[in-house]
N, C-alpha and C positions, 0 to 999 in steps of 0.2 A: 591316507589324507583323510579318510572318512572316521576311520577310526580317531584318529588325535582331535577330530572333530566334535566325534562323540564323549572323547574325555572329557574335555571341556564345557559340552553339555552338564554332563555328570557333577563335573565341579560348580559347575553355575547355580545347578540345584542345590547343591547342600550350600553351599554361600545365601541361598533366598533362606534356608531356617534360620541363620545367624545375623542376617540383617533384616531386621523389622522393616515393616514398609514405610513407617514415620522416617526412618532412616535414609530410607533410599530417597525419598520427596525430598528431606531435607538436605541431601547431597546434591540435588538436583536441580535447589533454587538458588542455594549459592553456588553453584556453576551457572547459573541464568546469572546471578548479580556478578558476577568474576566476566562474564562474558558481554554483558553488557557494559561494564565499565571499558573494557578494553574497545568498544565501538565507539561509545561517546568519543575517545580520545583523539578518535579520526577527524572532528570537526572544531575547526576555527575555535567556535565557541562551545565549552565544553555543555550538553544539555542536561543538566541536573535531575534526577531523577528518570531517566532512561532505563527501561526494561525491555529487553527485547530477546524475543527466544529463539533459539538456532535451528534449523541454517535460517541463512541470511545472504542476500546476493544484495549488495552495496558496489552503485557506478557510478562514478563523478560524486564523489559526496563531498570536494570544495566549492560546487555550485549547490549546496542546501545549510538552510540556516533551520534548525527542531530547537522549538522553547524547550520549556521545564516540563515534568511530568510526561515524557512520551511512552505509551507503552504498544507494544507490536507481540499478535503471537507469530507462531513459529512460519516460515518458506513466507518471508516477507520481500517484496520486491521493489526495492526505492534506483531508478537509474534516468541519469542525468549526461544526455548524450550532445557529447560538442563535437564528433564528428562522425560522420555513417559516409560511406562509400566515397570520401574525399569531399565530403561536402562539410562544410562548419554550421556550428547551430553556436547559441548563447545559452544554455538552460539556465533557470532558474528554481527552487522546490523551497515555498516557505511553509512549514509546518509549524501552526500556534502552540497554547498551551494547554494539555489535559487533552492531548490527543490521543483514543486508543483505538488500535486498528486488531483487527480479526484476524483469523489465519488468513493464507492463501492468497495478501493483497497485494497489488500490484500496481506502482504508479510510475508511469514513466515522464519525459520531461523532454521538450528540446527547443521550448519556448516561455513559459512562467507557470507555475502552477501554484497557487496562496491558496492554503488553507487554514480557516480562521482558529479559534479557542474550541474546545469545548467536545472534539468531532469522537463520533461512535462509531464504529462500523461493525458488520456481520463479515463472514465468512466470503471468501474470493470475489472479493471487490476490485472493479477496473476502473483504474482511474488515468485518465492519457489528454495533452494536450496536442497530441500528433496521428496523422495515418502511415502507413507501411505503401508510400506511393500515395500519387494520385489517381483518380478513377475519371481516366481518360484515354482515349485512343492510344495514347505514345507509350504509359507503364503497362496497360493492360498485358501488353506484350513482350511485358520485360520480366524474368525470371523475381520473381516476386521478393529474393533477400536481396537483391540487385537493385532494387527500387530503393530511390532517397527518401528521407523520410518527411513528411509533410505536413506543417500545422496552419490548421484556417486558425487559430489563436488561443489565447493562455485558459485555463479552468482558473475558477475562482469559488472557493467554497466558506462560506459562511461560518457565522457563531451557533453555535449550539444545535448542531444538523445532524440525524442519528441515516443510516444508511444500512438496510437491510443486507440480506446476502446475496450475493449473485447477480451484483448492482453494474454497472458501466456506465460511468461518465466519460462522455463523449470531446474532443476538441471544441472551442468557443462558445464555452458553456459559462453563466453565473449562477452561484446555486444563493440564496438571502438566505437570513439569519432563523434560524427556531422553524429547520426543515425535517420533515420524515419523507425518505426514499422508500418504495416499497420492495421488498425481495422483487427480484425477477427483472428489476425496470431496465431501460434503457436513456438516459436523459442526456439528449440531443438538443436541447432548445434553453433557454433561460428560466427559471425556477424566484419565480418573490418570494418574499418572507411571509412567515406565517401560514404554512401552506404543506397537507401532505399529496404527492405525487407518485402516481405508479404505472405501470404498463410500459409498449413498447410501441413507440414512442413514449415516454414520459408524460402522461397528464394529471393535471389538479384532478383531485377527488374529493379534498377536502379542503374549502377556503377557510382560517380561521379569523381573517380580516371581516369578515359580514358578521353581523352580529340580529 
């Protein structure tokens, strides 16, 4: 086995001299567009201009609506759970136009997640309308994976929002238009229009409504 692997490595090394970097890059881009078109066909309404890098984890796409010009980096997770541990849910995930998600973004939904137009995110962003169980004396003694999913409320994100790296947006929050969310923030409450928020939990650090 080691000998065969060594032979493959030698062949790949030899081929690297025959294939310039721009050809390798072009082939990767072609693969990305083909892969994106294949994913786009899963939706009831074909999202024109969708560009998604693989790998991708997609669950419950029939409960999702994605508008045109959606771009996402690798390791995107989009989840709409309609059942977990025998409990039924009615999820709805709506993503507006011209949304660009960075690598390793995760959006989870059992209730409702609405994302407006022109969202831009960094890497490792987590958006969820639910928790894995309730924080009470009943669920705390259950094996975590056996706890029912629980939503305190929906998540709504307005237009022209920029979300930095490693941000978590928690259930029952509404984020307004023209908002910047600083890296590593955890959003637990509503955010009004035209502000910059940062911290854990996220608080307003600059209010552009004030003149």
